[in-house]
N, C-alpha and C positions, 0 to 999 in steps of 0.2 A: 504494500500500500504506500502511495506517495505521501510525502509530507507536504502540507499546504502552507503557503506563506502570503495570504491575501489580506494583510493588515489586521486580521483578528488576533486576539491574544490567545496563545496556546497554554493551557493549564496542564501542568504535569506534577504528579506527586510521587517522588521516589522515596523509598525507605532504606535506611542504613542503621547500623548499630550505633549505640550511644557514643562509643569511642571514635566512630568515624564521622561524627557530625561536622567538625571543622574541615576535614578533608572533603566531605561532600559539598560544603558551601564553596570551597575553592574550585572544585571540579565543575560544579553546575554554573558558576560564574564564567569559567573558561568556555563552557558549552554555549552560553549566551553570546560571548565574544566571537565564537566560531560561526555563529548564525545571526549576523547583525541585521538581516532583513526581517527577522521575525521577533515579535514581542512575546516574551514568556512570563508566565506566572508559575514559579517553581516553589513548591512547599515541601520541605524535607521532613519526613516523619522518622520517629525513633522506634525501631524494632530490632531486637537482638537476632543475629543470624540463626541462632539455635531455635528460635521461636517462629521464624518466618512462615514455615509451612502451615503450622497450626493457626497462626493469625490470618493468613491469606484464606485458608479453607473455611474459616468461620463465616466469612461473607466475601467471596471473590469479587463481587460487583462493587463493594466498598473499599477493597484493598488498593494498594499502591499501583501506579502504572508500571513502575520499574522497581524491583526489589533485589536485595542481596541475600543469597541463601547458601547454606552448606550443601555440598554435592550429594550427600546421602539422602537429601529430601526430594531429589528430582523425580523419582518414580511415583511418589504420592501426588506430586504436583501435576505430572503428566497424566496419571490415571484420572485425576479430577478435571482434566481438560482446561486447566488454568493457563498453561504456558503457550505463548505465541511462538511458533517455530521461527528460527532465524532465516531470513531471506537468503536466496542463493548467492547473491553477490557478496554479502557479508560472510556467509558460510565459507566461501572460497578464501577470503582474507584470513579468517580465523584458523582455518585448516593449515594455511601457509605459515602463519606467524606464531601460533601458540603451541606449546609442547604437546606432543601427540596424546599422552595419557589424559590431559585435561579435556581434550576434544572428545576422546572416547567416553569420558565420564559425563560429558554434557549431551551425549547422544543416546537416544532410546529408540529402538526399532528403526535404525537407520535414519532417524530424523534428529537434526541438531536443535535442541530446545533452549540452550542457554549460552551465555557469553562468559568464557573463563576470565577470572580476574586475579586469582592467586593459586599457587601450586605448592603451598608450604605446610599442609597438614600431613602428619605422619610421624614416623620416628626413625632414629638413627643412633649412632654410637657417640657418646661424649667420653673422653678419656683424659687422664692426667699424664701428659707426655714425660713428666719427671719420673713416672712409675712404669708406664707402658710405652714402648717405642712405636713409631708410626707403623713399622712392619708387623710388630706383635699385635697391633690393634686389628689386624685382619682376620684373626680366628679366635673363637671362644677359648680354645685350649690354651693359647699363649696369654690371652687376657687374664684368665683365671690363675695361671701359673705365676705371672708377674705380680698380680694383686696379692696372692698368698705370700710370695717372697717378701713383699713390702708390709705385710701385716694389715693389708687393706681388703676391701671386698669389691666385687663387680656385681651390679644389681640390675634388676628389671622387674616389672609387674608381670606376673604369670596368671593371676586369678581374673583374667579378662580376655574375652574372645578377640578384642582389638589387637592385643599383643601376641596371644597364642597363635593366631592365624599367620603371623609373620614367618613362623617356622614352616608351616604347611605351604603357604603361598610360595615361599622361596624354593620349595621342592616341586613346584608346579602342580600342587593340589588346588582345588577350586571350591568356591561357595557359590550357590545359585539361589537367588531370591525368587520364590514362586508367588504368583498372584494370589494364591489362596492362603497366604499367611505363614507358610513354613519355608524352611531352608534346606536345600539338598547339598549334602557334603559327600565328597568321595574319599575322605581321609582314612577310611578303614581298608582301602585297597592299595593299588600301586599307581603312582602318578605317571603322566605322559613321559617324564624323564627317567622312569624306571626305578624311582625311589619308593620303598614300602612305607606306608603310614605307620606301621609298628616301629620301624627304624627311626622315624622322625620323633615319635613319642619317647622312645628309649633315649635318643639323643638329648631330648629336653630333660628327662629324669636324671641323666648323667650330669647335666649342668646343675640342676637343682640340688643334687646330692653333694656337689663339690664344696668342700669346706670354705672356699673363698667366694661362694655365691651368696648374695643376699636377695631373698624373695621380698619384694616390696608390695605392699597393699595398694590397690588402685586409689589414687588421690593423696598418697603419702610420699610421693617422690621428692617434693621440695624439702620436707623435714629430713629425709634421709641424706639428701645432698648436703644440707647444712650441718649434719652431724659430723662431717669430716672423715667418715669411715670408708668412703667410696673412692676407688681409683678409676672406676668406669661405670657408666649407667646408660641403658637404652631408654631414651625419652624423646621429647619433641622440643620445638623452638620455645614453647611456653616455659621451659625450665632453664633457658640459656643464661639469664642473669644470675640465677642461683648457682649454676655450675661454674660460671666465670669467677664468681666470688670464692667458691670453695677450692677450685683448682689453681687460681692465681696465674702465675706465668706458665703453668703446665697446661692451661686450658686449650683443648683441641677437640675436634669433632670430625667424623668421617662416616662413610657408608656402613651399613650393618655388617658384622662379622659373619664368617661361615661357621658352621658347627659340624661335629662329626656324627654322621648317621650311616649305619650299615657299613662302617669302615672307610667311608669317603667324606670329603669336605662338601657340604651342601650349603648353598646360599640361604640367607634369610631375605625376606622381602618386607617392605613397609606396607601396612594398610594405609594407602594414601588418600588424601582428601583435598578438595579444592573449594574455593569460594567462587560462586557464579553470580552474574546479573541475569535476572529473568524478566521477561515482559509479560504483563497481564493481558490475556486475550480480550478481557472485558474493558480494556482502556478505551476512553472516548477519543483519544489521540494516539492510536496504536502505531501509526507511521512515525510520529515524533518520539514515541516511547522507544521504538526500536533504534532510532538514531541516537537517543540519549544512552541506551544500554551499550551500543557500539562505542560511543565516545568514552563512557565510564570505564570500559574494559580495554581501551586501546593502549598502545605502547607507552605513551607519555603519562597517561593516567595511572597505569600500573607502576611506573617508576615513581610517580608522586606518592602513591600509596606505600611504596617501599620506604621512601624518604621520610614521610610523616609517621607511618605506623609500623615500620619494620616488617612489612608483609612480603613474603617471597613471591615474585611475579611468575606468571605462567607464560609470559611472552619470551620467546627464545632469545631475542636480541638483548632484552633487559637482563635475562639470566646470565648472559655472557659478559655483562658490563663489569668494570673494575669495582664499582661501589658494592654491587651484590656479592662479587667474589670475595671481597674483604670481610664480609660478614660470615664468621666461621660457622655459626649454626644454620643460617639460611642457606649458605652454599652447600652444606652437608645434606640437608633435606632435599634440596633441588636436585642434587646429584643422585641421591638415593631414589627419588621418585622417577627420575628419568632412566636410571639403571634397572631397578626392580621395585616398582611401586604398583600395588594392585588395588583397584577401587573395590572396596568392600560392599558387596550387595547382599544383604542378609535381612532377616526379619527378627522379631523378638525372641522366637524359639532358640535362635542361635545364641543370643546374648546370655540368656538364662542358663543354658546347658553348657556352653563353653566356660562359663565362670566356674561352675562346679568341677568340670574336667580340669581346668587350669589350677584349681586349688589342690586337687589330688597330685598333679604334677609338681606344683610348688613345694609340697611337703615331701617330694621324693618318692611318691607312690608307697606310702607307709605300710599299707596292708598287702603290698606286693601283688596287686591284682593283675590278672592277665591283660596285657595291653591291647591285644586284639579284641577282647571282650569289651574293654573300656571304650575303644573306638567304635565298635559295632553299636554299643548302647548310645553313644553320643550321636552317631549318624541317625539312628532310629528316633531319638528324642527330638532332634532338630527338625525331622520330617513330620512330626506331629503338629497339627494345626494349633496355633496359639489362639486362645479365646479372646 
């Protein structure tokens, strides 16, 4: 649909998180400057990206014309028929300029429904290079050995499907979100790369049982980092300041380490996530809403978001810039997500059951349960429809 510019005032209501209000004011002012022949009335609303989907779906006709949302909400928004598909010309630009994984995550059933804005959600390895060398940071075995030697620990959260999935995704296992509310896993079999699910589970148990490993409860990473006991931790950009403070001049970050499974080194992958701009199909000015979404997600706007909000861009040129490369945490997650980042598409059954499974692993499988049975039960439980 074409944008109209016939002297009338175009009213647009974008939504952004509370933290992004100043940034949005700057970007929408620039959008007005870029379109001097049109009068705009732009009202910026405050909605947290975590709540976008629920707020939009309450009343799509009253929702924003353009809104920022987390990539895992795309399926529900598409199912509800709220998102205006990206037009072909913009789609070609996005496919050329944005990192491939972000485009994949914004696509449902071969249709591009959103405009990638950031590519920095996910996890990677932080390590203290005074304890662990850059080379030793490449595998769990050497990370744990170096930590133990220094009387330190290497930690991560295991009682969460968000992190547990990293071991399985790295070995090319999958999760599939089904329309009827359950999740299909293939973790109890053999993956496309020939790795057995039981070997992955055993590899995780071996890490958990290592005396230098610290199993961290979900939500407790910042406390454990501040304790000074850690020489390495798997976490995300949200912990970067805490880690920098704890590791001081040893502060370093890199892609996820490999782990030993079935006698060979297997990659870990990050459950990666993105922030998108979406256009409401119900917008009275859908043509201009699409122009605004395209503007808010372009190369310059993503760089501005990085500068003001330390958000890692999805734009390939921005990712390669010196400023982004200098940011240790951001460059580690961007490298991880482009090397091995998997967009997690799951339902509630996955979260509930992988949490329990992860707790058993985190404790080192204390009852010595048969791992094949544990995985069979997990797969079965995730495939039960959630109420």
